[in-house]
Every structure is written in C-alpha cells, then in structure tokens.
C-alpha angles and dihedrals in degrees: 000000000000091000091050092051091048093050091046091051090049091053090047092054093046090049090054091047096047096042101227130269131121095295100055092086096208101102086206120143120206124229138180118355091355089075091057091044090052090050091053091050092045093052089060107028105022131110124243123287136026133037136273096269111087098322137077114295120256111233120214140069098228094256095253127116095236094053092045091047090053090049091050089052091050096052091048088053097049105031136051119256095258091055092045090057092052092048092049090051091049091049091054092048100039103035102031096240096151093104091056088062087071088075116087095220090057094052092054090055100052128089105247118229141143093277093052089051089053091052092049092050091052088053094044097107092048094045115114118232091248090063101041096079091052091045091053090051091052092048092047091053091055093043092052090050091051093047091051090051099043112023103075095048092044093053093045094048095047094042088057091049092049092048091052093047090050097053117113127215098214103043128173114251093260091050097054116122095217096186094057092037092056092046091050092051103042090114087065094061113138109208095194091056095032091226142108120239105219103216090165122042121204118200139189116249105249113246094241090052098038114141111250114204127207122217124192117194109198108189129193107220097194113136096260091059097059098119091044091053090054095049094042091053091053092047090047090057091048092050091046089056091062112089094209093059125066104206129199122186120199127177125193148178112157087325129051124232123187109211097174094118090060097052093107087075118036090194089063088049092052094049088049090063126086112206117213133031132093132318132241107173093168092059091048093050090047089057093047092047091053090057097052112106101165109035096180090058097042132099118194115197115195111195108192144119085235097236093149120202093176131063109317098195092048090051092054092045089052092052090048091050093050092049091047090054091055101265116146104229121200124184118198118186088197139355101208144087093261101080126235117339123213105297142173103272094189092057091044090054091048091052091048089054088057091053095260105108115195119224141154115258130199119221090247091056096045097085090054091049091051093046091053091048093049091051092042091238125143110283119251094243111186119233114263 
C-alpha cells in the first residue's frame, strides 16, 4: 500500500508539473484542491488556450487587480512562503504585473521579500501618492525582518574585531587584559613555581584612545543590483548604530548621492535610491576618496557589477591610490543570496591585480568580511 501511495503521489506531482493534456503521459486526473492549485500554476506558467482540466493550460491572470489579487490569495493558500515568493517574482517578469503593484490593494496582497522591495524601488518615481504609504509599510516589514536576522550577529562580530584592533602590546598595569594575557603565555608556565611568566602583555585599548574606524559603503544602484541595494542599506544602518564606526553610505549611477544623513532609517535610505540608469564608478569613488580623512583607519566597500560607464583607467588609478594611502578596499560583485551576477570580468581581474579581489558575498558572510577588513586580515573570499 505504501508503494501504491508513493507512485500515486509521484504521478500527481508530475501531472501538476506538466499541466495535463494528451501529451503529459501521466493519465492522472486531478481532484479537490489540486484542481485549484493546477489553475494557479497554469495562470502563470501555462501555454495559450484551454483550461486546466485535460487540455493545455491558459497562461495569464487577466491583467486586472481583482483577478491578480485572487491569484495571489490562491498561491498563498496552496504553496509555502518560499515558493510564493518565487511565483510572485516570475509573475512580475513573465506577465508584466509591475504596474499593478502601484495599487495599494495589490501591495497588501503580496508576500513581501527582498525582490519585491527592489521592484517597488524601481517603480518609486511612478508611484502615486495614494500608494506610497502602503509601499513604505511593505518595505519596512522586509527591512525589519532583515535587521532581526542580521543585526545582532553583525554587531557582535564587528565589536570583537574592533576590540582586537584596539588592543595595545605595552599596556599600563590597569589596562592589562589578564585573561588573554594568561592564554597567550601558557607556554611559559613554570610547574615548580606554579605560575605563568607573562613575556607578552595584552591590554585593552583605553576608552579615550579607542580606535574609531570609518566605513564607506559605495553602492551601485543600477537595476541589476536591486537586492544588493536593499541588503547594503540595512547593513549601513546597523554599522551606523555602532559608536566605534563612522559610517558613510553613497549610492551612484551616473550621479552620486550621499545618503549618510538618513542612515538612522534604512527605509528612508531605500526610498532615496533610484534603481536603473547608467554607471560611473570613477565619479563615485572620487567622491568617496574626497571624504576620507584617516586612510589607515578606513574601509571602502564598493558594491558593483563593475560595468563602468566612466573612465576605466582613472577608476583603477583611484583604487590604487586609496590602497597606497592605507585604505582597506573591498569589492563586492553582489551582496545577496543569489551569487555573483553578470559582471565585467576584465575590471574584476584588474582590481584583483591591485590587491582588491572582487567577489560575490552573501549577507551571512558580510560581517566576517567586514571584521577581516577592519583588522586588516586576508578577506574570507568564498570559493567560486
């Protein structure tokens, strides 16, 4: 009986994948909620003509807000949240539903995620005032979820890196970190005297002398970087909340916009971006370079697919100059869970030759990358 049920479930799943019709080869009829599930799939992925019962699926959602809202309700009923997000994204791409997101009732029906936020930001300039308040609520929901997921670990990781970078090797007696000093000198334990000889003292950096680092996030806001813009804005707000780090956030296309004064609210940062347009990395780096006051204590993070529309040679010279002055320079092709996008391999190779390798970074890896940069350690570059 178990084998029969397993085979029947396998046929059911193949029937839902193939969409029915004479050519599907399953001979499986759908009943109950499977019919509605098949209709939801057919509306998005089906071919032209027919219905979901025994003929080819009919693709399309009718193009009206009520029909799309019903479809959104159906997929949330029949599929898990992760699948719903994929189907929503496919509906926007395949069926051109982006404009319907300009209607408030539609925004309340969708499953909010990073990709939806990117779509909303790309529609920001066309969004009517009646929709903007709802759109901000949707964006804020996603931002709060990301902060909850990322903020605590980021602060803990970077606080540890800052503490280590602030330690001094010749501390005063009251500034000695005895726990770390003993651990570092265990090899000097004298059994006869039952004591450790501390050849090397490790001290806390005194609060008044604590090293304050500066971080500049320079973010490409071209359309392909939408998810990276969302994550970078959240991380920017988290970094800005740490007293030991002075954070600057700059977004660019062919123009450069400094959004540092909005870092207390990442939603304001996101609505200050304008996804799409050209790219002038050289101009953006020139602006960032002009704001650096303490190169040896500064980390510049360029987040871009490196398709440069400005002056390539000047961009590379600028990176070389910053590194020569003591700046830690990090190049991220993406800051998202999707891996590296299409990117300019020639520019990536040129940056690697300067000692600034370009790589894609997940949000979970970002705190480790920043900790390494703050401590001037080799970056934890993931394998390609």
